[in-house]
N, C-alpha and C positions, 0 to 999 in steps of 0.2 A: 504493500499500500504506500503510495507516494505521500510526501509531507511538504507543507509550505511553512516557511519561517515568517512569523507575523510579529510586528511590533508590540502587540498587546498580549497575545496568547502563546508566544513562542512558536512551538511546532504544531501545526494543524494537520491532522490526517485527512486525505482526500480519497474517497472511494473511486477506484478506477473506473467504475460504471458511470460516474458523473463527468468523466473527461470530455466526451463529446459535446456536452452542454457548456462546460467551462470554456471549451476551445471555439464555440459557436461565435459568430459575428455579434449577436446582441449582447453577449456577456464580455467579449473581448473589447467591445466598443466602450465599455465602462472604464477601461484603463485610460480613456481619453476624455472622461467627464469628471471634472473635479467635484469633490463632495460639497465644498463650500465656495460657490461662485462669488467673487469680489472680496472675500475675506482676506485674501493674501495681501490686499492694500492696507490692511490693519495688522495682521499677524503673518509675517513673511513665510512661516513654516506651514501654513494651511494650504498646502498644494497636494494633499492626498486625494485619492480618487474613489469613486463609487465601486470600483473593482475590488479593492481590498476590504471595503466595508462589506460588500456582498459575501465575500468568502468568510468574513468574521461572523456575520449573521448566520450563515449556514453552519459554521462551527458551533455556535452557542445554541442553535436549535437542536442539533444532535445531542449536545450535553443536556439540554433541558428535557428531551424525550427520555433519556436514561434516567434522570432524576425522578421524573414522574412515575416511571415503573418502579424504581426502587422505593419510593415513598408510599406507593399504593400496596407494595407487597405482592403485586401481580402485574401482569402485562396490560396496561391501559393504552399503550401506544405500540401496537404490533410492528414488526420490522418494515412491513410495506408502507404503513402509515408514517413511520419515522422517515423513511426514504423520501416519501412525498412532501413531507414537511420541510425537510432539508433542502430539496430542490426548489420548493417554493420560496424558501429563504434565499437561496442563491439567485433566483430570478426576480425577486421583489422590486428591484430598482431599474430593470431594463427599459422601462417607459420613461425614464427621465431624459430630457433633451439637453442640448448644450447649455452650460450656465444654469443647469437644473431648473429651479422654479421660475426663473426669469423666462426662459423659453416657453414654459407651460402656458404663460399668459396669452400666447399667440392663438391658442386653441379655445380660449373662453368663450368666444362667440358660438362655438360648435358644442359648448357644454361638455367638453372632454378634458380630463386631466391625465396626469402621468399613470394613475392606477388603471384608467380605461385603456390607455396605450399598452400598459403592461400585459393586461389580459388578452388584448388584441395580438401582440407580438407572441405571446406564449401559444396561442392557438394557431395563428396563421404562419409564423416563422419557425417555430420549434415543435409544432404538433407532431410531425412525423418522428422526430427524434424521441419525444416522449412516448408515443405509441410503441415504439420499438423497446422502450424500457418497461412497457406494461403499465403505463401511467396515463390517466385521462387528462388531457390538456385543459378541459373546463374546470376540473377539480383543482389542479395546480394553480390555475389562474385565480380561483376564488381564495385558495389558501394564502397565495402571495399577496392579496389585497385585503385580507381580513373579512372576506364575505363568508357567511355560513354556508357549510357543505352539509352538515348533519346537525339538526337542532338539539339533538342529545349529546353532541360532542363538539360543542362550540370552541373548546379549548384548542382544537388543532389549529384553527385559524388565529386564535389569540396568541399562539406561540410566536408568530411572525408579526402580527398586527393586532395587538391588544392594548391594554392599559400599561402594564409594565411588560414589554415584549422584548424580544431578542433584537429586533431592529433599533429600538431606542437605547437598549442596554449597550449595544455596540457603538452607535454614532455618538452618544453623549460621552463616553469615555474616550473614543478615538478622536473626536473633535477637540476635546479638552487637552489630549496628549499632543496633538500636532499644533495646536494654537498656543499652548501654554498659558491659556487665559484663565481657566477656572481652577482655583485651588481646592484640594480635597479629593479624596479617593472614595470610589463607589465600589462596594464589595460585590461585584458581579457574581463571582463563584458561589458566594453564600446565598444570594438570591436564588440562583438556579437550584441549588442543593435543597432549599426548603419551600420550594413551589409544589403544590399538590393539585389534584383534580377534585373538585367539589361540585356535584350537581351539574356536571357537564362543563363547568367553567374552571379557569385557572383561579387558585386562591393561594394565599401566602401564610405560611405557618407562623404563629405568634412567636415561636422560638427563634425566628429570624432576628427578632429584636426590632421593635417598631422604629428605632432610630435609623436603621438601615433602610427602611421603606421611606422614611421622611427624607433621608439623605438623597434618595433617588429624585424625589420631587424638588428638593432644594437644588440639586445639581441641574435639573431641567429648566427651572425658572432662571437660575444664574446663567446657564448657557445661552438662553434666548436673549437675556439682557446684555451679556458680554460679547457674544459671538454672532448668533443669528440675526439679531435686531440692532447690532452695533451701527451707529449713525453713519460711519464711513463705508462700512460694508454695504449698507443700503443705498448710499449715494452711488457706488460703483454699479449696483444692480439697476438703479434708476437710469443711469447713462447707457448701459448695455441694452436695456429694454427699448429705450427710445431709438437707439441705433437699429435694432431689430425691426421696430415698427416702421422706420423709414425705408428699410430694404425688403419688407415683407412681400410686396407684390413683385418686385423685380426679380427676386429669386425663389418665388413660390414657398416661402417659408412656412406657410399655414397649410400646405397641401399634405393630406394624409390619405391618399388613395391606395397606396401599396406600402408594405413595410419598408421597402428600399427608400421611399420618400422620406422616411424618418430616419432610418439607420445610417443614411449617408452623412448626417450631421453629427459632429462632435465639437468639442471645444476648439480643437485645432482647425478643422475645416471652416467652421462658422466664423471664427475670429479673422481668418485669412479673407473670407468673403466680405466682411463688413468693416474691415480695418480702416478704410478711407473715410468712413462716415465721420462728420465733425465731432460727435460725441466720443467716438473711439479714438480719434486723434488726440483729444484732450486727456482721455483716460490713460493712453500710453505714456503721457507725460506727467501723469498724476495731477492733472489740473481738475480737481474734483468739485462737484456741487457741494455747497455748504449748507448744513442744517441751521436754520435761523429761528425756528419756533418748534416747541414740542409741548404736547399736552398728554399726560399719562393718567388713565383712570383704571383703578382695580375695582371690579363690580362682580356681582353674582351672575351676570349674563353678558352676552356679546353686545357691544354698544352699536347703536343705529348707524354711527359713523363708519364702522368697518363694513357695512352692507351697501354703502354708497355705490351707485353704478358708475361706469366710466364717465358718462355724461354729467352726473352730479359732481364728480371730482373735477372735470374740466371746468364746470361753471364756477366752483369755488376758486380754482386757480386763476381763472379770468377776472373774477371779482378782486382777488388779492392783487393781481398784476395791474389792474386799473387804478386802484387806490395807490399803489406804489409808483405809478407812472412808468411801468416797464412793459415790454412786450409779453404777450400771453405765453410765449415759449420760454420765458425766463423764470417761471415759478412752477415748481413741482410738489405735489401733496403725496405723502406716503402714509398708508394706513395699516401698518402691521398689527396684529393681535394674537394673543396667545391664550389657549385654554390650558389651565394648569393640569387638568386630568384629560387625556385624549378621549373624547366622547364618542367619536365615530367609529365604533367597532361592535361586533355582534356579541351580546351578552344576555344572559337570562337574569343576571343580578343587576342591582342599581347601577346604571351606566355613569353615574356621577360619584361612585364610591368604589372602594377596594375591599373585597372580602378577605377578612383575616380569620384564621382557623386556630383555635386553641384545642390541641389534641390531648385527651387525658390518657393516663397510664393504661386504662382498659381499652383504648382505642376509640372511645367516644369523642365526637367532635362538637364544639360550640363555635357558631359562626357569628362574627361581629363585624361591623363596619369600621373601617379605619377611621372614619370621622368621628366615631364615638369614643375612641380611645386615644386619638392624637389631636391635641389642640393645635399643633403647628399645621397639620393637614387641613383642619377645618379653616384656619386662617388663610391658607394658600389657595383653597378651592375657589374657582371662579375664572374670570377673564381679566387679562391685562390689555386694555385698549389704548392705542397710541395714535396720535395725530402729529404728523411731522410736516414741516414746510422747508423745502430747499430752494436755493437759488445759486447764482454765481457769485463769487466774492465781491464784485463790483457793486451789486445791489443789496448787500447783506443788511444794511441799516434800514433802508426804506422798505424792503419787503418784510422785515421783522415787525415793523410798526404797522403795516398794512395787515399782516397776519393776525396780530392782536386785535385790531379793529374788527376783523371779520369773524375770527374764530373764538375770541374772548381773551380776557386778560389773565386767566388762571393758567395759561401755558407759560412755558419758560422760553425766552428768547436766548440765543446763544452767541 
């Protein structure tokens, strides 16, 4: 059995049966898709790719399947199911385009996201390979994107895409490692070892220690603040997106008729294609848009501002630009938001909470909600909604004043 040396997990065993999938174009293309688009302008070490992340998620998924069997004292994840889950983990990110979520915005008009594209590629591009392995491409696509396959065994999808899942366990630690941004260690191995199946869902043994589960959510929140929502990283993403928009029709960037229409694009090919756009010329010199206004609200629900349509955002940008006396193309609004608990997954438990299991000596189990035993989790639950305004350095002061007039004085100008 071959091994791969990984920065996080040392040696990862690779099943030889998986090699045709690993060597396929959809997976090898991930070597040329950076995990964190734009973040290298803040943290120079953030140049890792979705390829090593995907291998890491596959590795963790296999480890978790083994732990679930050991903790149940019986086989709850048979060998064929373990194989399916690990392959789903390997393929879960193949639907990401160049510059990751930035490219995804090009398909919003078609109401398609990277998960839709992942399922499409699994069935259309990798279907025959999966058939030869005795696996159903439809099932693999659902497992890879957290969709229910069996209502009595929702945990299979939760392994890859759940509340505390192998995807986030890998990217939170990996992104922290390569950026050096977030201080603190997450005990991933202990979380895997103490996870159980309860009522068809993944649940977490009280013996893990509530602080370790709390640590996961603290790391998640801090990673979004310091890495994913960093003002300079978002500035780079805004610039890349505007360059993509300007070239969309010229290079058919929004076309998704065949898998090859999507697979031909990676960070290298797309950067070369759009590098002469004025936004990209500035980005190459690190002449960045500057954030001049920020409003942060932490609430129990997603703010209405985060649901603004593109037309609504353009209207606000135009109003701020008019008040500032600058052109409409000089003002850019960014509306990132974070749900502390990932709600969009299949579960028969409370989707806004985490099941915690207290296992008695006689094997009896008492189920509790994490929010009932963790004050910190209760405080963290909800949404962090952000409104930011960016402009070029030349207009910083005038746009900051105009943004306060339009959006309110409870924001911070920078």
